[in-house]
N, C-alpha and C positions, 0 to 999 in steps of 0.2 A: 742816368740819365737823362739826358738835348733838353734842357723848354724849349717847347714846339713853334715856333713864329710862324706868324706870311714869309716875313723874306727869307726862310732856312729853310718853306715849307716840303719846298720840291726837291731841296740837295737830301734831307731826309728823309725823303721817300724812298728815293732813288738809291741810296744806302740800302736803305729795308730792303728797298726791291731785288737790288747785288746780296746781300748780307743771304732771303730765303736761294737763288740763286744759286751759292754754291752751292749752299748744303744740297739741294739740289741733287744737288753734278758733285758730289761728292755720292752718295746714295745710291747715281744709275751706277757711277765705277767701281763702287759697291759690291753689286749686286754683277756688275759683267765681270770685274774683276773671277765672284761668285761662281757664275752660269761657264766661261771658260777654264778654269777651271777641272771643275769636274767635268767636263769634256773632255781633257785632256787626258784627267784621270779614269776616264771611261777606253777611251785609242787604246792608255795602256792593259787594263783590262783587257783590251780581247785582247792582247800581243798575246798577255803572257796567260788566258786562257787557251793561244793559235797556241804555241811553242808545247806547251802541260799536253794540250792533245796530241802535237807529233814525238814525243819525244828529248825534245830538244830543253827542260828548264831542268832542274834539281826539282828531286821527289822531297816537298814537303813532310 
């Protein structure tokens, strides 16, 4: 790890903050993808149930 001095303190602080922001953005992105997939799957599930109730779906 780099030695922190008064000359490079601001740069090190900014780099650390940027790394934290990137990590948080990645977590938020993964959460967004997960919730989007759940929504899509729920919509597909509803469509399949509607078709099955109408007799258009293949029997399982």
